[in-house]
VEXLUMBA-879593 format. One line per 8 residues: for each residue x, y, z of C-alpha. Coordinates in pm, whole numbers, plus 50000, padded with zeros to 5 digits. Example, Ala and Ser with C-alpha at 12.3 -4.5 7.8 and 13.67 -1.06 7.14 Angstrom:
BEGIN
51230/49550/50780 | 51367/49894/50714
% end
This chain:
BEGIN
50000/50000/50000 | 50127/50349/49921 | 50191/50570/50222 | 49955/50831/50077 | 49664/50586/50092 | 49739/50443/50437 | 49462/50653/50596 | 49202/50582/50329
48922/50334/50387 | 48873/50042/50150 | 48525/50095/50009 | 48285/49899/49791 | 48269/49999/49422 | 47894/49944/49388 | 47827/50146/49703 | 48036/50446/49595
47892/50425/49242 | 47542/50432/49390 | 47639/50734/49601 | 47764/50907/49288 | 47445/50839/49090 | 47236/50974/49379 | 47418/51309/49343 | 47332/51351/48974
47034/51580/48914 | 47110/51758/48585 | 47146/51488/48317 | 47520/51465/48372 | 47700/51228/48135 | 47872/50931/48296 | 48131/50724/48109 | 48187/50380/48264
48521/50213/48197 | 48535/49848/48098 | 48445/49557/48323 | 48320/49586/48678 | 48327/49965/48671 | 48048/49980/48415 | 47873/49669/48548 | 47823/49854/48876
47725/50173/48691 | 47454/49978/48508 | 47327/49827/48832 | 47347/50151/49034 | 47114/50345/48808 | 47069/50289/48437 | 47018/50625/48262 | 47030/50739/47897
47324/50964/47987 | 47539/50663/48086 | 47789/50529/47834 | 47907/50172/47896 | 48243/50088/47742 | 48310/49745/47594 | 48664/49617/47541 | 48834/49957/47512
49066/49943/47811 | 49200/50275/47931 | 48977/50498/47720 | 48716/50618/47973 | 48902/50944/48041 | 48978/51021/47672 | 48614/50952/47574 | 48489/51165/47863
48727/51442/47757 | 48571/51441/47411 | 48219/51461/47556 | 48323/51739/47796 | 48471/51946/47513 | 48173/51883/47284 | 47918/51975/47553 | 48085/52232/47782
47758/52314/47960 | 47707/51951/48071 | 47894/51798/48363 | 48078/51481/48258 | 48197/51208/48495 | 48431/50924/48398 | 48472/50605/48602 | 48795/50413/48547
48991/50134/48713 | 49352/50175/48821 | 49480/49920/48569 | 49299/50090/48283 | 49424/50433/48383 | 49783/50308/48398 | 49751/50207/48031 | 49662/50563/47927
49854/50795/48159 | 49913/51039/47874 | 49545/51129/47890 | 49603/51303/48223 | 49848/51559/48084 | 49623/51615/47782 | 49327/51683/48011 | 49541/51911/48227
49645/52106/47916 | 49288/52145/47781 | 49142/52209/48132 | 48774/52127/48074 | 48605/52269/48382 | 48312/52028/48350 | 48507/51698/48379 | 48529/51477/48686
48745/51164/48677 | 48696/50888/48935 | 48957/50615/48971 | 48844/50289/49133 | 49171/50150/49268 | 49179/49795/49402 | 49539/49731/49297 | 49451/49442/49065
49349/49363/48710 | 49031/49206/48843 | 48864/49085/48523 | 49170/48897/48394 | 49261/48706/48708 | 49346/48953/48986 | 49706/49012/48881 | 49851/49307/49080
49876/49643/48910 | 50163/49886/48974 | 49912/50085/49182 | 49921/49801/49433 | 50275/49879/49538 | 50462/50168/49382 | 50233/50392/49173 | 50012/50652/49341
49745/50762/49092 | 49677/51090/49273 | 50046/51181/49278 | 50067/51093/48907 | 49761/51307/48829 | 49896/51600/49030 | 50233/51567/48859 | 50053/51569/48523
49904/51908/48603 | 49570/51811/48756 | 49594/52008/49081 | 49238/51927/49187 | 49315/51559/49261 | 49258/51376/49589 | 49210/51041/49758 | 48866/50990/49914
48923/50906/50281 | 48584/50733/50323 | 48232/50733/50179 | 48137/51071/50327 | 48458/51226/50196 | 48386/51073/49853 | 48044/51240/49849 | 48201/51573/49951
48461/51547/49675 | 48194/51460/49416 | 47980/51756/49521 | 48281/51987/49496 | 48372/51854/49152 | 48023/51926/49017 | 48076/52299/49072 | 48451/52313/49011
48605/52541/48749 | 48881/52295/48659 | 48900/51920/48594 | 48880/51707/48908 | 49019/51362/48986 | 48896/51153/49278 | 49068/50827/49366 | 48889/50563/49572
49043/50254/49729 | 48796/49974/49664 | 48763/49608/49754 | 48778/49321/49505 | 48408/49231/49507 | 48273/49141/49160 | 48046/49377/48971 | 47681/49369/49075
47526/49372/48728 | 47620/49289/48371 | 47598/49547/48097 | 47400/49452/47786 | 47670/49399/47526 | 47511/49574/47229 | 47747/49851/47111 | 47498/50009/46869
47224/50024/47131 | 47464/50169/47389 | 47582/50438/47146 | 47235/50532/47025 | 47087/50551/47375 | 47378/50767/47493 | 47356/51004/47196 | 46982/51040/47253
47050/51099/47625 | 47286/51383/47532 | 47031/51532/47294 | 47237/51487/46979 | 47029/51216/46811 | 46665/51114/46801 | 46580/50765/46938 | 46564/50477/46691
% end
């Protein structure tokens, strides 16, 4: 465990995802990274403004960046696992450079590649995702100490004037739901939810 996370509580991904969804009141877009992150998003509160990624590891933050730039008046939240983020660290400096004020990034860090067999990620021992984000230029980055602190950080991010990153230490419980694996349906529902396409 990194020293910077020694005082953070290990939380449950579905619980914190449910807490996040309960805070959303203004048709905010939510991008769920692959695997258990979007399984729990689906189960916590299916909404047309949710985008469920399939097989595109590490791209939740880049996709959310595109949505945030395309719709600057809409708050955009991205949910990503630590292993996926570590595949696309360059996205952090790009986001820091473009500074979309409407983007919140949430990293679910359990220190393992859970879907592929629970192999440890570098975040399990040597890599601190908040320190990496801060070093990439994302000053508004923090570890959530517990569930109440997570809710406080989410609320703050929804009115922030710069991109925010919230890291959460989570357990290794499996995802609660299973996303319907229909890419066309996912895309069309999301585009309709964002008001850029009429329903099929």
